[in-house]
C-alpha positions as CSV (number, residue, x, y, z in Angstrom):
1,X,7.8,2.0,19.6
2,X,6.7,2.6,16.0
3,X,3.1,2.0,15.2
4,X,3.2,-0.4,12.3
5,X,-0.2,-0.9,10.8
6,X,0.7,-2.4,7.4
7,X,2.8,-5.6,6.9
8,X,3.9,-6.4,3.4
9,X,6.7,-7.5,1.1
10,X,9.0,-5.2,-0.9
11,X,10.9,-6.4,-4.0
12,X,14.3,-5.1,-4.8
13,X,14.0,-2.1,-2.4
14,X,17.1,-0.8,-0.7
15,X,15.4,0.6,2.4
16,X,13.5,-0.8,5.2
17,X,10.0,0.7,5.7
18,X,6.7,-0.4,7.2
19,X,6.6,-3.3,4.7
20,X,8.7,-6.4,4.5
21,X,11.7,-6.7,2.3
22,X,11.5,-9.6,-0.1
23,X,14.5,-11.5,0.8
24,X,12.1,-14.3,0.5
25,X,11.6,-17.5,-1.4
26,X,11.4,-18.2,-5.1
27,X,10.2,-21.6,-6.0
28,X,10.9,-23.8,-9.1
29,X,9.6,-23.0,-12.5
30,X,5.8,-23.0,-12.6
31,X,3.0,-22.7,-15.1
32,X,2.6,-19.0,-14.6
33,X,3.3,-17.6,-18.0
34,X,2.2,-14.0,-19.0
35,X,0.8,-13.8,-22.5
36,X,2.5,-10.4,-22.9
37,X,5.5,-8.7,-21.3
38,X,4.3,-7.2,-18.1
39,X,5.1,-3.5,-18.2
40,X,3.2,-0.3,-18.0
41,X,3.1,-0.3,-21.8
42,X,1.6,-3.8,-22.1
43,X,-1.8,-4.0,-23.7
44,X,-2.7,-7.2,-22.0
45,X,-1.5,-9.3,-19.0
46,X,-3.0,-12.7,-18.4
47,X,-1.0,-15.1,-16.3
48,X,-1.8,-18.8,-16.7
49,X,-1.5,-20.5,-13.4
50,X,-2.5,-24.1,-13.4
51,X,-1.7,-27.0,-11.0
52,X,1.3,-28.9,-12.1
53,X,0.4,-32.2,-10.5
54,X,1.5,-34.0,-7.4
55,X,5.1,-34.6,-6.4
56,X,6.9,-36.0,-3.3
57,X,6.9,-33.7,-0.3
58,X,10.6,-34.1,0.2
59,X,11.4,-33.3,-3.4
60,X,9.1,-30.3,-3.3
61,X,10.7,-28.9,-0.2
62,X,14.2,-29.6,-1.7
63,X,13.2,-27.6,-4.7
64,X,11.8,-24.8,-2.6
65,X,14.9,-24.6,-0.6
66,X,17.2,-24.7,-3.6
67,X,15.6,-21.6,-5.0
68,X,15.5,-19.7,-1.7
69,X,18.7,-17.7,-2.1
70,X,17.9,-16.7,-5.8
71,X,14.7,-14.8,-5.1
72,X,16.3,-11.3,-5.1
73,X,17.9,-11.8,-8.5
74,X,14.6,-11.9,-10.5
75,X,13.2,-8.5,-11.5
76,X,10.5,-7.4,-13.8
77,X,11.1,-4.8,-16.5
78,X,9.6,-1.4,-16.2
79,X,9.8,1.7,-14.0
80,X,8.6,2.0,-10.5
81,X,5.9,4.5,-9.7
82,X,6.3,7.3,-7.3
83,X,3.5,6.0,-5.2
84,X,1.2,3.1,-5.0
85,X,-2.3,3.0,-6.5
86,X,-5.1,0.8,-5.2
87,X,-7.0,-0.3,-8.3
88,X,-9.9,-2.3,-6.9
89,X,-11.1,-3.7,-3.6
90,X,-13.2,-6.8,-3.1
91,X,-15.2,-8.2,-0.3
92,X,-14.3,-11.8,0.7
93,X,-16.8,-14.5,1.6
94,X,-15.2,-17.9,2.1
95,X,-13.3,-18.8,-1.1
96,X,-15.0,-16.1,-3.1
97,X,-14.3,-12.4,-3.8
98,X,-17.3,-10.3,-4.6
99,X,-18.6,-6.7,-5.0
100,X,-15.5,-5.2,-6.7
101,X,-15.1,-1.4,-6.1
102,X,-12.8,0.3,-8.5
103,X,-10.8,3.2,-7.1
104,X,-10.6,6.4,-9.1
105,X,-8.9,8.4,-10.3
106,X,-5.9,6.4,-11.4
107,X,-3.3,7.1,-14.1
108,X,-4.6,6.1,-17.6
109,X,-1.7,3.7,-18.1
110,X,-3.0,1.6,-15.2
111,X,-6.5,1.2,-16.5
112,X,-5.8,-2.1,-18.2
113,X,-4.6,-3.5,-14.9
114,X,-7.8,-2.2,-13.2
115,X,-9.9,-3.9,-15.8
116,X,-8.1,-7.2,-15.8
117,X,-10.5,-9.0,-13.5
118,X,-9.2,-12.4,-14.6
119,X,-5.7,-11.6,-13.4
120,X,-7.1,-10.3,-10.1
121,X,-9.1,-13.4,-9.7
122,X,-6.0,-15.6,-10.2
123,X,-4.1,-13.8,-7.5
124,X,-6.9,-14.5,-5.0
125,X,-7.5,-18.0,-6.2
126,X,-3.9,-18.9,-5.5
127,X,-4.1,-17.6,-1.9
128,X,-7.4,-19.5,-1.4
129,X,-5.9,-22.7,-2.9
130,X,-2.8,-22.7,-0.8
131,X,-4.1,-21.4,2.6
132,X,-6.7,-23.7,4.2
133,X,-10.1,-22.0,4.5
134,X,-10.4,-22.4,8.3
135,X,-7.1,-20.5,8.6
136,X,-8.1,-17.3,6.8
137,X,-11.6,-16.6,8.1
138,X,-10.4,-13.2,9.4
139,X,-9.6,-12.0,5.8
140,X,-12.7,-10.0,4.8
141,X,-11.3,-7.8,2.1
142,X,-8.9,-8.3,-0.9
143,X,-7.3,-5.3,-2.6
144,X,-5.3,-5.2,-5.8
145,X,-2.8,-2.4,-6.3
146,X,0.3,-1.5,-8.1
147,X,3.4,0.7,-7.6
148,X,5.2,-0.5,-10.7
149,X,7.5,-3.5,-10.7
150,X,10.1,-4.6,-8.1
151,X,8.8,-2.6,-5.2
152,X,5.9,-3.5,-2.9
153,X,4.4,-6.9,-3.7
154,X,1.9,-7.5,-1.0
155,X,0.7,-6.6,2.5
156,X,-1.9,-7.2,5.1
157,X,-3.6,-4.6,7.3
158,X,-6.5,-4.4,9.7
159,X,-9.8,-3.2,8.4
160,X,-11.9,-0.6,10.1
161,X,-12.8,-3.4,12.5
162,X,-9.4,-4.5,13.9
163,X,-10.7,-8.1,14.3
164,X,-10.6,-8.5,10.5
165,X,-8.0,-8.0,7.9
166,X,-7.4,-7.0,4.3
167,X,-5.0,-8.8,2.0
168,X,-3.3,-6.6,-0.7
169,X,-1.4,-7.8,-3.8
170,X,0.4,-6.0,-6.6
171,X,-1.0,-7.1,-9.9
172,X,2.4,-6.5,-11.7
173,X,4.7,-8.1,-9.2
174,X,2.1,-10.8,-8.6
175,X,2.8,-12.3,-12.0
176,X,6.3,-13.4,-10.7
177,X,4.9,-16.6,-9.2
178,X,7.9,-17.5,-7.1
179,X,7.9,-14.3,-5.2
180,X,4.1,-14.4,-5.0
181,X,4.1,-17.7,-3.3
182,X,6.6,-16.7,-0.6
183,X,4.9,-13.4,-0.1
184,X,1.6,-14.9,0.5
185,X,3.0,-17.4,3.0
186,X,4.8,-14.6,4.8
187,X,1.6,-12.5,4.9
188,X,-0.3,-15.5,6.2
189,X,2.4,-15.7,8.9
190,X,1.2,-12.2,10.1
191,X,-2.4,-13.3,10.0
192,X,-1.6,-16.4,12.0
193,X,0.3,-14.6,14.7
194,X,-1.7,-11.3,14.9
195,X,-5.3,-12.4,14.6
196,X,-7.8,-11.9,17.5
197,X,-7.1,-15.3,19.0
198,X,-3.5,-14.3,19.4
199,X,-3.6,-10.6,20.1
200,X,-6.4,-8.6,21.9
201,X,-7.0,-5.5,19.8
202,X,-6.6,-2.3,21.7
203,X,-9.4,0.0,20.5
204,X,-7.9,3.2,22.1
205,X,-4.6,2.7,20.3
206,X,-6.4,1.7,17.1
207,X,-8.7,4.7,17.1
208,X,-5.8,7.1,18.0
209,X,-2.8,5.8,16.0
210,X,-0.9,9.0,16.4
211,X,-1.3,9.5,20.1
212,X,2.0,8.4,21.7
213,X,0.6,8.8,25.2
214,X,-2.3,6.4,24.6
215,X,0.1,3.9,23.1
216,X,2.6,4.2,25.9
217,X,-0.1,3.8,28.5
218,X,-1.6,0.7,26.8
219,X,1.9,-0.8,26.5
220,X,2.6,-0.2,30.2
221,X,-0.6,-2.0,31.2
222,X,0.3,-5.0,29.1
223,X,2.2,-7.8,30.9
224,X,3.1,-9.6,27.6
225,X,4.5,-8.4,24.3
226,X,2.6,-5.3,23.1
227,X,2.4,-3.9,19.6
228,X,0.1,-1.6,17.7
229,X,-2.3,-4.5,17.1
230,X,-2.7,-4.8,20.9
231,X,-1.6,-6.9,23.8
232,X,-0.6,-10.4,22.9
233,X,-2.2,-13.3,24.8
234,X,0.2,-15.1,27.2
235,X,0.1,-18.3,25.2
236,X,0.1,-16.7,21.7
237,X,2.8,-17.6,19.2
238,X,4.0,-14.0,19.0
239,X,4.4,-13.7,22.8
240,X,6.1,-17.0,23.3
241,X,8.4,-16.2,20.3
242,X,9.2,-12.8,21.7
243,X,9.8,-14.0,25.3
244,X,12.2,-16.7,24.0
245,X,14.2,-14.9,21.4
246,X,13.9,-11.1,21.9
247,X,14.4,-10.0,25.6
248,X,18.2,-9.5,25.3
249,X,17.8,-7.6,22.1
250,X,14.6,-5.6,22.5
251,X,16.0,-2.5,24.3
252,X,18.6,-2.0,21.6
253,X,16.0,-2.6,18.9
254,X,13.6,-0.1,20.5
255,X,16.3,2.6,20.5
256,X,17.0,1.9,16.8
257,X,13.3,1.8,15.9
258,X,12.7,5.3,17.3
259,X,14.9,6.7,14.5
260,X,12.8,9.0,12.4
261,X,15.3,9.4,9.5
262,X,14.5,6.5,7.1
263,X,18.1,6.3,5.7
264,X,19.6,6.2,9.2
265,X,17.0,3.7,10.3
266,X,18.1,1.4,7.4
267,X,21.7,1.7,8.3
268,X,21.1,1.0,12.0
269,X,19.0,-2.0,11.3
270,X,21.5,-3.4,8.9
271,X,24.2,-3.0,11.5
272,X,22.0,-4.7,14.0
273,X,21.6,-7.6,11.6
274,X,25.4,-7.8,11.0
275,X,26.0,-8.0,14.7
276,X,23.4,-10.7,15.2
277,X,23.2,-12.4,11.8
278,X,23.2,-15.9,13.4
279,X,20.0,-15.0,15.2
280,X,17.9,-14.1,12.1
281,X,16.9,-15.9,9.0
282,X,17.0,-12.8,6.8
283,X,18.2,-9.2,7.2
284,X,14.5,-8.1,7.1
285,X,13.7,-10.1,10.2
286,X,15.4,-7.5,12.4
287,X,12.8,-5.0,11.5
288,X,10.5,-6.0,14.3
289,X,9.5,-9.1,16.3
290,X,6.4,-9.2,14.2
291,X,8.4,-9.4,11.0
292,X,10.8,-11.9,12.6
293,X,8.1,-14.3,13.4
294,X,6.5,-14.0,9.9
295,X,9.9,-14.6,8.2
296,X,10.5,-17.5,10.5
297,X,7.1,-19.0,9.6
298,X,7.9,-18.6,5.9
299,X,11.2,-20.6,6.4
300,X,9.3,-23.1,8.5
301,X,7.1,-23.8,5.4
302,X,9.7,-23.6,2.7
303,X,12.7,-25.3,4.1
304,X,13.5,-28.7,5.7
305,X,13.6,-29.0,9.5
306,X,17.0,-27.6,10.6
307,X,19.6,-29.6,12.4
308,X,21.8,-26.6,13.5
309,X,22.1,-25.0,16.8
310,X,22.2,-21.3,15.9
311,X,19.4,-19.2,17.3
312,X,18.1,-18.7,13.7
313,X,17.6,-22.5,13.5
314,X,16.0,-22.6,16.9
315,X,13.4,-20.0,15.7
316,X,12.3,-22.4,12.9
317,X,12.2,-25.3,15.4
318,X,9.9,-23.1,17.6
319,X,7.0,-23.9,15.2
320,X,7.9,-27.6,15.2
321,X,7.0,-27.5,18.9
322,X,3.3,-27.1,18.1
323,X,1.7,-30.2,16.6
324,X,-1.0,-28.0,15.1
325,X,1.7,-26.0,13.2
326,X,3.3,-29.2,11.9
327,X,-0.1,-30.3,10.6
328,X,-0.7,-26.9,9.0
329,X,2.7,-27.0,7.3
330,X,1.8,-30.4,5.8
331,X,-1.5,-28.9,4.6
332,X,0.1,-25.8,3.0
333,X,2.9,-27.9,1.4
334,X,0.3,-30.4,0.0
335,X,-1.5,-27.5,-1.7
336,X,1.6,-25.5,-2.7
337,X,3.4,-28.5,-4.2
338,X,0.5,-29.0,-6.6
339,X,1.8,-26.0,-8.4
340,X,5.5,-26.9,-8.4
341,X,7.0,-28.6,-11.5
342,X,9.7,-31.2,-11.2
343,X,13.0,-29.8,-12.4
């Protein structure tokens, strides 16, 4: 079992890694317009994100769905970096980000992004505008990074205290609002299904992330679905999702997930998806049960209620079985649709 600490979104990447491939949603044209071309050579970058007014929920969802399959075709100009660079980390208090700490050294060509506090604030403000405040209390840090365009867009990971989480966003890819919106909903899906009310953190595993013996012992003592974040509670979303949709596939997936060669891992996961494509909403969902449930949550938000009988459809309907999730969907859509322009 791989120890996956970071969950994120990748854009235009060929391989599957610890982060999520962005097969995810673009939404209709929005008022998110950079004042200059976003590239490493740009002198300024100041996206203008403003609410676009209200629109009917059904029309909003129709537009979200219409753009879903186009999301992988939109790429930013510029060269990817060999690694990612964290630029600044903020503390989170309610709706506010405070106490920025710049990370140094960074390449000189990234200094303008590090200094662009207005753009950093807009990334956070959008997350705070769309996700209800009572649903993100476990987010205590916000980090802005970049690895160049079309690679990693965002991620969540546990802080030094595994009860709390850090949200991370790429300031370059974050200007592409359609991918930004779907990424943030996907990442929120992780927070929703992995927070302390859903999964009991295992401090031994957390404090010894490279000790396979400790991990195996903890997993053996867990009667529900176990992951790096800990033992899932019996009534948690992740455990119920796993017990319903993964038992027949899990042993095969575990064998694949033990592959240490990244290229071979990619190939085996892609083959697994091809063999079970009617069970997954995207090819990235086969990466793990954790990614599967987050991808499913994203489709739950961005698409109409399915009428099909495939397992992939049943996964979306899983969330409709919780009245609290239906209400949360309405909340997120009511906030998200304020930013969606009519076609």
